[in-house]
VEXKEVEX-889774 format. One record per residue (C-alpha): residue number from 1; residue in three letters; x, y, z. Coordinates in pm, whole numbers, plus 50000, padded with zeros to 5 digits. Layout:
<recs>
NUM/ALA/X/Y/Z
...
</recs>
This chain:
<recs>
1/MET/50000/50000/50000
2/LYS/50127/50344/49911
3/ARG/50028/50691/50031
4/ILE/50053/51012/49834
5/GLY/50004/51320/50047
6/PHE/49678/51294/50237
7/PHE/49518/51054/49991
8/ARG/49555/50678/49973
9/ASN/49651/50504/49653
10/ASP/49662/50128/49610
11/ASP/49697/49879/49328
12/ARG/49322/49862/49266
13/THR/49298/50227/49164
14/GLY/49606/50229/48941
15/CYS/49679/50533/48722
16/ASP/49317/50645/48728
17/GLY/49329/50668/49106
18/MET/49650/50866/49097
19/LYS/49501/51112/48848
20/LYS/49197/51156/49068
21/ASN/49414/51223/49373
22/ASN/49626/51470/49179
23/ARG/49314/51660/49072
24/ILE/49202/51681/49434
25/LEU/49546/51806/49541
26/ALA/49542/52066/49265
27/TRP/49196/52182/49372
28/PHE/49308/52200/49735
29/THR/49615/52407/49640
30/MET/49405/52650/49434
31/VAL/49172/52706/49731
32/LEU/49470/52786/49956
33/LEU/49613/53028/49701
34/ALA/49274/53195/49660
35/PHE/49286/53291/50028
36/ALA/49660/53353/50056
37/ILE/49718/53581/49756
38/PRO/49474/53857/49857
39/TYR/49609/53853/50214
40/VAL/49973/53872/50111
41/GLY/49894/54127/49841
42/THR/49711/54350/50087
43/ARG/49996/54333/50335
44/LEU/50251/54424/50068
45/PHE/50028/54705/49938
46/VAL/49989/54858/50282
47/ARG/50361/54821/50349
48/TYR/50488/54977/50028
49/ARG/50225/55223/49907
50/ASP/50290/55587/49975
51/VAL/50053/55821/50156
52/SER/49976/56047/49861
53/ASP/49893/56416/49875
54/ALA/49544/56330/49752
55/ARG/49484/56098/50047
56/ILE/49616/56360/50288
57/ALA/49394/56625/50129
58/ALA/49095/56404/50207
59/LEU/49160/56463/50577
60/SER/48943/56761/50658
61/SER/48816/56963/50951
62/SER/48676/57311/51006
63/ARG/49011/57442/51131
64/ASP/49335/57551/50964
65/VAL/49695/57613/51061
66/CYS/49900/57884/50891
67/ILE/50248/57748/50820
68/LEU/50563/57893/50666
69/GLN/50698/57657/50400
70/ASN/50968/57731/50144
71/GLY/50950/58100/50232
72/ASN/50575/58123/50174
73/TYR/50279/58126/50410
74/ARG/49993/57890/50340
75/LEU/49699/57736/50519
76/ILE/49679/57362/50576
77/ASP/49393/57171/50732
78/CYS/49435/57099/51101
79/GLU/49411/56724/51032
80/GLU/49709/56746/50799
81/TYR/49901/56935/51065
82/ILE/49810/56664/51319
83/LEU/49937/56401/51075
84/TYR/50286/56551/51063
85/VAL/50295/56620/51438
86/LEU/50199/56259/51510
87/ALA/50458/56137/51261
88/GLY/50724/56316/51462
89/LEU/50606/56144/51780
90/TYR/50552/55802/51624
91/ASP/50734/55504/51771
92/PRO/50747/55194/51546
93/SER/50674/54981/51855
94/TRP/50321/55128/51873
95/ASN/50031/54921/51751
96/VAL/49733/55079/51578
97/GLU/49539/55147/51901
98/MET/49833/55331/52057
99/ALA/49873/55536/51740
100/LYS/49502/55626/51754
101/THR/49537/55720/52122
102/MET/49814/55964/52041
103/ALA/49623/56105/51744
104/VAL/49328/56195/51968
105/LEU/49557/56344/52236
106/THR/49740/56552/51976
107/ARG/49417/56680/51822
108/THR/49273/56767/52164
109/ALA/49586/56962/52259
110/ILE/49583/57161/51935
111/TYR/49212/57236/51954
112/TYR/49255/57345/52316
113/GLU/49533/57587/52218
114/MET/49329/57722/51926
115/ASN/49031/57787/52152
116/ASP/49252/57938/52421
117/GLN/49382/58195/52172
118/ALA/49052/58248/51995
119/ASP/48976/58604/51886
120/THR/48851/58781/51578
121/ALA/49205/58818/51445
122/ASN/49254/58444/51404
123/GLY/48913/58342/51284
124/GLY/48752/58286/51621
125/GLY/48962/57980/51706
126/LYS/48938/57826/51358
127/ILE/49279/57948/51237
128/ILE/49609/57960/51423
129/ASN/49970/58037/51334
130/GLU/50205/57742/51361
131/GLY/50434/57947/51584
132/ASP/50156/57973/51843
133/LEU/50128/57595/51880
134/LYS/50340/57385/52116
135/GLU/50308/57080/51891
136/ILE/50591/57054/51637
137/ARG/50524/56951/51276
138/ILE/50790/56741/51102
139/GLU/50848/56790/50728
140/LYS/50808/56494/50492
141/ASP/51175/56505/50387
142/GLU/51283/56488/50751
143/LEU/51063/56184/50805
144/LYS/51204/56008/50500
145/GLN/51555/56068/50627
146/LYS/51462/55956/50978
147/TRP/51276/55637/50880
148/GLY/51460/55537/50564
149/LYS/51311/55225/50406
150/GLU/51044/55212/50678
151/TYR/50901/55549/50573
152/LYS/50601/55420/50377
153/GLN/50504/55161/50637
154/ASN/50531/55406/50929
155/MET/50355/55686/50744
156/GLU/50069/55454/50655
157/MET/50021/55367/51022
158/VAL/50020/55735/51120
159/TYR/49782/55825/50838
160/GLN/49534/55551/50933
161/ALA/49542/55660/51298
162/VAL/49454/56018/51204
163/LYS/49194/55912/50946
164/ASP/49022/55663/51179
165/THR/48993/55920/51459
166/MET/48934/56225/51239
167/GLY/48775/56507/51436
168/GLN/48770/56320/51767
169/VAL/48871/56505/52085
170/ILE/48861/56441/52460
171/VAL/48611/56640/52667
172/TYR/48509/56671/53029
173/ASP/48185/56835/53132
174/GLY/48136/56983/52787
175/ARG/48486/57131/52756
176/LEU/48812/57020/52598
177/ILE/49061/56878/52847
178/ILE/49431/56954/52885
179/PRO/49568/56616/52767
180/VAL/49878/56603/52987
181/SER/50099/56297/52939
182/HIS/50441/56165/53039
183/ALA/50679/55891/52931
184/VAL/50687/55658/53235
185/SER/50504/55694/53566
186/ILE/50627/55601/53913
187/GLY/50392/55300/53906
188/VAL/50086/55519/53952
189/THR/49991/55850/53797
190/VAL/49963/56144/54034
191/SER/49694/56404/54073
192/ALA/49712/56768/53973
193/GLU/49615/56848/54331
194/GLU/49926/56676/54468
195/LEU/50163/56842/54222
196/TYR/50009/57187/54195
197/GLY/49754/57222/54472
198/THR/49463/57246/54227
199/ALA/49216/56959/54187
200/ILE/49126/56869/53829
201/PRO/48867/56586/53806
202/TYR/49026/56408/53510
203/LEU/49387/56446/53634
204/VAL/49377/56209/53928
205/SER/49586/55914/54042
206/VAL/49529/55580/53864
207/ASP/49726/55257/53873
208/SER/49996/55218/53609
209/SER/50204/54945/53775
210/GLN/50313/54799/53440
211/ASP/50545/55100/53411
212/ILE/50780/54928/53655
213/GLN/50876/54701/53363
214/SER/51006/54994/53159
215/PRO/51385/55023/53115
216/GLU/51336/55394/53192
217/PHE/51154/55335/53521
218/SER/51454/55422/53736
219/SER/51799/55573/53701
220/THR/52093/55604/53939
221/LYS/52367/55865/53907
222/ILE/52662/55934/54138
223/TYR/52824/56277/54155
224/SER/53106/56424/54360
225/ALA/53029/56743/54551
226/LEU/53268/56932/54324
227/ARG/53095/56803/54010
228/ILE/52755/56914/54136
229/LYS/52885/57260/54223
230/LYS/53031/57291/53875
231/GLU/52706/57178/53715
232/PHE/52528/57452/53906
233/GLY/52791/57715/53821
234/MET/52881/57763/54185
235/ASN/53210/57868/54334
236/GLY/53360/57693/54633
237/GLU/53127/57878/54868
238/GLY/52813/57747/54696
239/LYS/52718/58092/54564
240/ALA/52633/58267/54237
241/PHE/52375/58025/54103
242/ASP/52110/58223/53913
243/GLY/51854/57940/53932
244/SER/51812/57997/54305
245/GLU/51591/58294/54228
246/ASN/51343/58078/54038
247/LEU/51166/57905/54323
248/GLY/50810/57908/54190
249/GLN/50684/57584/54033
250/THR/50446/57647/53746
251/GLY/50127/57444/53755
252/VAL/49881/57331/53489
253/ASP/49696/57660/53522
254/GLY/50017/57861/53472
255/GLU/50023/57995/53831
256/LYS/50290/57945/54097
257/ASN/50226/57782/54432
258/LYS/50193/58054/54692
259/SER/50402/57853/54937
260/GLU/50701/57877/54705
261/THR/50747/58250/54663
262/ALA/51090/58406/54631
263/GLY/51045/58580/54966
264/SER/51000/58259/55164
265/ALA/51289/58108/54970
266/GLN/51524/58381/55086
267/ASN/51437/58305/55448
268/GLU/51511/57936/55393
269/GLU/51846/58012/55230
270/GLN/51964/58167/55557
271/ALA/51884/57846/55749
272/VAL/52010/57570/55517
273/ASP/52339/57384/55557
274/ALA/52606/57520/55323
275/ASP/52788/57186/55331
276/ALA/52496/56961/55241
277/LEU/52296/56845/54940
278/THR/51950/56753/55067
279/VAL/51584/56747/54967
280/LEU/51397/57007/55170
281/GLU/51042/56951/55051
282/ALA/50860/56686/54846
283/THR/50505/56567/54780
284/LYS/50373/56246/54934
285/SER/50465/56056/54615
286/GLY/50822/56185/54621
287/PHE/50811/56472/54372
288/VAL/51067/56721/54499
289/ARG/50973/57083/54539
290/LYS/51288/57226/54701
291/VAL/51651/57120/54732
292/ASN/51935/57262/54936
293/VAL/52235/57270/54703
294/PHE/52519/57353/54939
295/GLY/52350/57652/55093
296/THR/52139/57760/54797
297/VAL/51772/57660/54772
298/VAL/51649/57566/54424
299/THR/51330/57409/54298
300/GLY/51313/57038/54226
301/GLU/51245/57127/53864
302/THR/51560/57337/53838
303/PHE/51766/57067/54007
304/ALA/51633/56794/53775
305/GLN/51688/57004/53463
306/THR/52044/57097/53561
307/LEU/52144/56732/53616
308/SER/51926/56597/53329
309/LEU/51730/56364/53560
310/GLY/51416/56361/53346
311/THR/51185/56383/53649
312/THR/51149/56567/53979
313/ASN/51084/56239/54161
314/PHE/51429/56170/54302
315/HIS/51607/56075/54623
316/ILE/51954/56187/54736
317/ASP/52191/55975/54946
318/GLN/52542/56060/55058
319/VAL/52784/55781/54967
320/GLU/53159/55735/54977
321/GLU/53200/55865/54622
322/GLY/52987/56173/54689
323/TYR/52611/56180/54630
324/ARG/52389/55911/54480
325/ILE/52075/56040/54309
326/ILE/51803/55785/54232
327/SER/51523/55907/54007
328/ILE/51195/55723/53950
329/GLY/50983/55747/53637
330/LYS/51029/55979/53342
331/GLY/50826/56297/53331
332/SER/50567/56433/53573
333/SER/50354/56116/53618
334/LEU/50056/56345/53554
335/GLY/49786/56235/53309
336/MET/49852/55949/53067
337/SER/50160/55731/53090
338/MET/50274/55663/52734
339/TYR/50448/55343/52841
340/GLY/50136/55230/53026
341/ALA/49913/55322/52734
342/GLY/50133/55126/52495
343/TRP/50121/54825/52726
344/LYS/49742/54842/52747
345/ALA/49717/54867/52368
346/ASP/49934/54556/52333
347/GLN/49704/54376/52577
348/GLY/49403/54449/52357
349/SER/49261/54774/52497
350/THR/49112/55014/52243
351/TYR/49216/55377/52220
352/ARG/48883/55478/52374
353/GLU/48941/55249/52672
354/ILE/49297/55377/52720
355/ILE/49193/55741/52710
356/THR/48900/55708/52950
357/TYR/49118/55502/53187
358/TYR/49395/55761/53219
359/TYR/49151/56055/53207
360/PRO/48859/55937/53425
361/GLU/48512/56081/53369
362/THR/48603/56207/53021
363/SER/48450/56109/52688
364/ILE/48547/56128/52322
365/ALA/48340/56369/52115
366/ASP/48323/56534/51774
367/GLY/48563/56827/51778
368/ALA/48344/57027/51541
369/ALA/48125/57112/51839
370/TYR/48417/57257/52036
</recs>
């Protein structure tokens, strides 16, 4: 007895049996190809087709951004502007739901800024100059240079994210939110009330414990006392650091905490130890507000920026080599954790679920109404 593939052939069937089996195999192969070719073709098409100007022009809203390009001013639709902002932010590790999440956050931020600057001179919030936006647009040529052979694939992902969420924004109680985000949280997000003393219902603490898995979750640096003094531009007496005058920490609403005025700072400077590097004040989650830098009081923000810590959540220990500074998280831990959002997207959460998780009590709405 002989077997050919999945079909039995024996001496009783002879050549006729073999022909019949071959016909069945051929039919089976054709069925497989009928399903495989469209799938493979679609994948290749999506991977290698370019996002044409015509497709981009199909992205439309009721808002425009005035840009300067090649020495000339011109208006482009806000959705096109969002496309090139998102492209600059895009990480190839994102899946489609994470890309959509960032598209909605970007659009909400831009709409919020347009409304905030709305007046008759700029079309009542419907037109804004690019220079008045915080979001940075990346030119197509820059993207091609940055991505190389992955340009078409990455641009297609970005385009689909913008197209699939076109016009969608995040709102709370009938108003656009401030879509604050950060790279990696401390394991939980923190509230605006803790950081800035002002409660904002959608900027509250939520669990983001998956952030602990991030390679950027913590960082340890060791400095000598002399190195720190040099970084702060101090002389041997710990003096002449201009940043000591900037003791106010700016909040979400653009105001400084009253407890951190320059006047109170001057009183503290007289009492601090000129031979020590210590944290003077921090929130309950460890975000530093004030540091004594060898007799000069500076804000946690100034300290973190000067030493490139990436966050104001840090701890200082004195060790044999000098001072060990351990920082936790990356960014403010306020609002949405991008690492946490990416993790949730990989686990199957939709962009709507991610957004409403990190911004509780919000909803996604049509931006045309805002």
